[in-house]
C-alpha positions as a printed NumPy array, in Angstrom:
array([[218.944,  73.95 ,  70.17 ],
       [215.719,  73.94 ,  72.037],
       [213.594,  70.876,  71.617],
       [209.829,  70.773,  71.904],
       [209.865,  68.823,  75.12 ],
       [212.208,  71.903,  76.503],
       [210.052,  74.566,  75.644],
       [206.784,  72.829,  76.88 ],
       [208.749,  72.039,  80.294],
       [209.72 ,  75.729,  80.352],
       [206.13 ,  77.106,  79.76 ],
       [204.79 ,  74.813,  82.294],
       [207.509,  75.898,  84.774],
       [206.403,  79.474,  84.034],
       [202.651,  79.013,  84.441],
       [203.427,  77.108,  87.77 ],
       [205.543,  79.903,  88.971],
       [203.091,  82.614,  88.054],
       [205.5  ,  84.368,  85.597],
       [203.481,  83.432,  82.28 ],
       [201.655,  86.459,  80.881],
       [198.565,  85.788,  78.994],
       [197.466,  87.882,  76.256],
       [193.842,  88.91 ,  75.872],
       [191.912,  87.296,  72.911],
       [190.21 ,  89.834,  70.758],
       [186.608,  89.548,  70.574],
       [184.772,  87.783,  67.824],
       [183.42 ,  89.829,  64.983],
       [179.721,  90.394,  65.07 ],
       [177.946,  88.857,  62.28 ],
       [174.677,  90.528,  61.041],
       [171.986,  87.745,  61.384],
       [169.818,  88.977,  58.57 ],
       [171.253,  86.738,  55.83 ],
       [170.808,  83.731,  58.305],
       [166.862,  84.406,  58.79 ],
       [166.067,  84.782,  54.892],
       [163.754,  82.384,  53.295],
       [165.241,  80.388,  50.445],
       [163.926,  82.946,  47.634],
       [164.966,  85.938,  49.546],
       [168.419,  84.151,  50.263],
       [168.694,  83.768,  46.267],
       [167.801,  87.386,  45.925],
       [170.227,  88.342,  48.591],
       [173.061,  86.372,  46.89 ],
       [172.211,  87.628,  43.355],
       [172.449,  91.384,  44.572],
       [175.828,  90.67 ,  46.469],
       [177.238,  88.994,  43.34 ],
       [175.992,  92.036,  41.224],
       [177.709,  94.462,  43.514],
       [180.872,  92.411,  43.606],
       [180.993,  92.36 ,  39.79 ],
       [180.103,  96.267,  39.715],
       [183.07 ,  96.802,  42.195],
       [185.524,  94.534,  40.049],
       [184.655,  96.404,  36.714],
       [184.561,  99.911,  38.364],
       [180.893, 100.611,  37.298],
       [178.847, 102.463,  39.807],
       [176.04 , 100.235,  41.501]])
């Protein structure tokens, strides 16, 4: 059975020998900045509208 220490040693040896293959990390999803720039009152309106759309989507009613 492989212990954590053996796995770590094997990984370190692969990196040192140049046999390790790194996978590319996917880019972070871009977040639309508009909700972050709203005033408190606009934010409340934005959240209420979002909730209304969510409720309509759940109930099947058109928005």
